[in-house]
DRENVEX-902618 format. One record per residue (C-alpha): residue in three letters; y, z, x. Coordinates in steps of 0.05 Angstrom, whole numbers, plus 5000, padded with zeros to 4 digits. Example, Ala and Ser with C-alpha at 12.3 -4.5 7.8 and 13.67 -1.06 7.14 Angstrom:
ALA491051565246SER497951435273
***
This chain:
MET967269034094GLY962868594139TYR957669154141LEU957269204065MET956768454057ASN951168394108MET947368964076ALA947968624008GLN944867984037LEU938168344045GLN935068193979LYS931968723934THR924768473929ILE920769123931GLY918669423864LEU915670103846TRP908369943860SER909969563924ALA914070153947THR908370623930THR903570203972ILE908470244030VAL907771004028ILE900170984023GLY899470424073SER903970784123VAL900271444117ILE892971234116GLY891370914183SER885371094226SER886171864228ILE882072014166PHE875971674199MET876172124260LYS880972714252PRO876673134204ALA871473234259THR876673554306MET879273984249ALA872174204231GLY871074424303GLN877574814303LEU876175174237GLY868575214230SER869475284155PRO868974734102TYR873275054049LEU878675234100LEU878674494120ILE880274304048VAL885774844046VAL888774544109TRP889173854078ILE892574144017VAL897474574056ALA899374004103GLY900073534044THR904474034007VAL908974114067SER909373364074LEU911073314000SER916773814010GLY919573364065ALA918672754021MET922573083965ALA928373204013TYR927972474036ALA927972263962GLU934572633950LEU937772314011GLY934671633995THR937571613925MET944271853951PHE944471314005PRO939870743983GLU941170354047THR936669994096GLY935370434157GLY932771064125GLN933271694167TYR938071354216ILE942971304158TYR941872034137LEU942672304207ARG949171914214LYS951872174148ALA950072904164TYR951072954240GLY955072344262ASP953771744306PHE951072104368ILE945072454337ALA943471834296PHE943671404358LEU938871864396TYR933971794339GLY934871034335TRP934270954410GLY927971374413SER924770994356ILE926370314386ALA924670494457VAL918070844444ILE916671224379ASN915770644330THR913970104379ALA908570534412ALA905770704344ILE905469964324ALA902069804390ALA896970364383ILE895070184311ALA894369444327PHE890069624388VAL885370034344CYS885069464294ALA883168964349GLU878169444380TYR874269514315ALA874868774301GLY870868704365ASN864768914324PHE864968234289ILE867967754340HIS866767704414LEU872667944455PRO871867754528ARG873168254582PHE874468184657ASN869768524706GLU871869194734VAL874368904800THR879068414764GLU881468954716GLN883269394775SER886568824814ILE893368944782ILE895769664776PHE902769914764HIS903770654779ILE909371004742PRO910771704770MET909372264720ILE906671764670GLY900371464700ASP897370794719ILE898370164678LEU892769654681PRO895069034642LEU888368664653GLN884169244626ASN880869094557PHE884468424560GLY880668124501VAL882368714456LYS889668694480THR890167944467LEU887668024396ALA892268624384ILE898268214408ALA895967634363ILE895868114304ILE902868354319ILE905367634328PHE902267424262LEU905368014225THR912067934260THR912167204238ALA910467394166ASN916067914164TYR920867444199VAL920266874149SER919967294085VAL920568014062ARG916067824005SER910567554050GLY910868174095ASN910668624035ALA905068224003ILE900668304065GLN901469064066PHE900669093990ILE894068713990ALA891569094052THR893169764019LEU889469573955LEU883369353995LYS883669994035ALA884170423972PHE878370043940ALA873970124002LEU875670874006ILE873670953933ILE866970623948LEU866071084008ILE867771713968PHE863571583907GLY858071233946ILE856871863987LEU858272393935PHE853572073883SER848271863933GLY844172493923LYS842872503998GLY847173104014SER848073823992ALA853674173954ASP851974803993ASN855474474053PHE862074574016PHE861375334022THR857175454085ASN861175644147SER859075484218ASN853975954249SER859076104302PHE864776234253HIS867976894273LEU875476774264SER879877324238GLY886977564246TRP891077194298SER885376744321LEU884376504249PHE891776374241ALA892075994308ALA886075564289PHE888875434220MET895575214249ALA892274774301ALA888274424246THR894474384201THR898374044256GLY892773524262ALA892773424187PHE900173344186ALA899672794239ALA894872444191TYR900172484136ASP905572204182GLY908871554159TRP911371724089ASN918571674115ASN917570924127LEU919370784054ASN926571024065MET927370504120VAL927269944068ALA931270324015GLY936469764013GLU931169263992ILE928069683936LYS929369493864ASP932770043824PRO932570513885LYS935371113848ARG929071133806ASN923670803849ILE924871163915THR923271833885LYS917371603843SER914071193899LEU914771753950LEU911772273904PHE906371813875GLY904471543943LEU904072203980PHE900472563923SER895372003923CYS894272103998ILE893072843988ILE887672693936ILE884572153979TYR884272594041VAL881173174003LEU875872733970VAL874172364035SER873273034071LEU868773284014ALA864672654020TYR863672774095MET861773494083TYR856773314029VAL852272964079LEU854473314144PRO854274074152ILE860474344185ASP857174424254GLU854473714252MET861273454228ALA864873804286LYS860473444337SER861372754307PRO865772284349LEU866671814290VAL865272244229ALA866171684179SER860671254210ASP855871844216ALA856972034144THR855971334116ALA849971234160LYS846571804123VAL847271404059MET847370674080GLY843570684146THR845970204200ALA850169834148GLY854570454144GLY857470324213THR859169604194PHE862469834130ILE866770354166ALA868669844220ILE871069364165LEU874769924131ILE878270134195VAL880269414210VAL883269334140SER886570014144THR889769914212PHE891869194197GLY895569434136ALA898670024174THR901069554230SER904269104178VAL907869654141ASN910369964205LEU913369304227LEU916369194159ALA919569874155ASN921670044226ALA925069384241ARG930369644192VAL932270194241VAL934169664292PHE937969294238ALA941769914215MET943670104286SER946569414298GLU950369444233ALA953370104255LYS955569784321SER950770234359PHE946269684384PHE946668954405GLN950268554350PHE945167994346ALA939968494321GLY943968594257LYS944167864236VAL941067674170HIS937167024177PRO941266494141ARG935166154110PHE929966704102ARG934867274084THR930867744129PRO933168194187GLY929667684231ASN932367874299SER930768614290VAL923668424269LEU922968004333ILE925568574377LEU920469064349GLY914768564351ILE916068344423TRP917069054449SER910769294414SER906868714444LEU909168914514PHE906669614500VAL899869334481LEU899568944546SER901569564587GLY896369994553SER901270584561PHE902770674487ASP898271284477ILE901271654536LEU908471514515ALA907171634441ASP904372324456MET910872494491PHE915172264434VAL911372594378PHE915273214393MET921872844386SER919672544320TRP918873244292VAL925673444319PHE928772884278TYR924573034216GLY927273744216LEU934373494227VAL933973004169VAL931473544120GLY936774014148GLY941773474129VAL940373624055PHE943674314064ILE949474014104LEU950973464053ARG950173933994LYS955874344024ARG959973764051LEU959273303991PRO958173763931GLN960873253881ALA956872653907GLU952172313859ARG945072553868PRO940472163822TYR934872613847LYS935473323871VAL930073693910ASN926074123861GLY925974843884TYR932174783928PRO933475133976ILE926375403983VAL922674733987PRO926674414043ALA927075094078VAL919475124080PHE919174444113ILE924474654165LEU920775304179PHE914174934189THR917674434234GLY920874994275PHE914175334282TYR910874684303LEU916174534355GLY915775244383THR908275244389THR908374544419ILE913174764474PHE908975394486ASN902474994491ASP905774464536ILE908375004584SER901475334585ASN897974674600TYR902874524655ALA902275224685ASN894675174684GLY894674484716LYS892174134654ALA898273674650PRO902773364704PHE909073544666ILE911473904603ASN910673364550SER915773624501VAL921173714554PHE919573034583GLY920372734514ILE927273044510LEU929072754578LEU926672054558THR930772084495ALA936772304536ILE936171674578GLY939271314519ILE945771714523PRO949271234572LEU947570664524TYR950971044467PHE957471084506TYR956770354526PHE956170124454ARG961670594433LYS966370324487ASN964469614471ASP965869724397LYS972770004412THR974269424459ASN972368914406GLY975869304352
***
């Protein structure tokens, strides 16, 4: 009973359009400003690049449809932690929650805030220690690498300040945290529209670029398939984040209607935006030039706006990453909250603030841990390891649709996946293929001396570190019960 009462104390303040901006704000971060160049180099074909965005978006959409069914069945704060618990029990759900608290979500927040601060350095002076001072403090972690807390100290300080500001906003009010991401997403969308139409209607490019392959394009058969899948994996990473909406399901108004609509509206909007932005890049950059561009967005806008293009893109990235940091804090603090409510984490993390009616302690935990990751500078290394585990849990959540259809056939399902069982099966097959190819590539890199360890296996081991904690919390719950 206490669990249900506490959940009810989190107020429903998020409407349809705010929920839609959570999806868009979570998905569109900094990837669209750099990722297309890597994909262009892998494919060497402009029209294949567009196909990749559509395929990856469609697969993401199939996953979102599965999440919509589960979200309307269980409109509770905590999202996929709740679904994993319903489908597989406490143990699997805990492993997901532990991984997301320890590294997955916190490393992502730290990385996005760091990018935001780094680009903000184009407009404000961020002091930096000399190289000797930066190297004066080094912590070596075996099999991980060196941590230099004084490196890029100005950027790190601003990144931590951004996290502290957003943590405070989300601590004192769900509305204020949601308002920040809502406004940031609108500004981001407006700026992207200017970028798209400003380039496409500039008259300074060529439509022939949409159909002209690279001079070195010679892919066919298996090599074409391998390149296509490599680019699709990159595109899928750019679509990552749509599941954040389900984390705040318990705070969405009319969740049985708005979860489905906002997931589908939001993700479909992202597909359109990614395709149009890529077309804009291609219009002014032939595929070979695009592939060699370290920051393709700046190079493309420079063709139209000159030196002002770089400034425009820097502003756009700052706005985009600021909004993404905000929405990740807003959504992922709910995993901490849900774990505590389920007696699988420290009890203070599940307290609703008596005045602000927010999951304040869980917000603080996420904000503080993310700030420590910024200071360490290790977030990129650790996040790479845990990407693999994120995909494991995505596949398990969608697999939960099949389990719960069989286990709870009579349960109310305000929304059912269109095209069941094919649509969720496609997502699971893609996930399985991704996991398999990732393990294969990790083993190859390790065998060839390109990596000090097998990333995917190491990610599994780091997740397994949380197993003793699971039994501790389970024993503690029984003792108190």
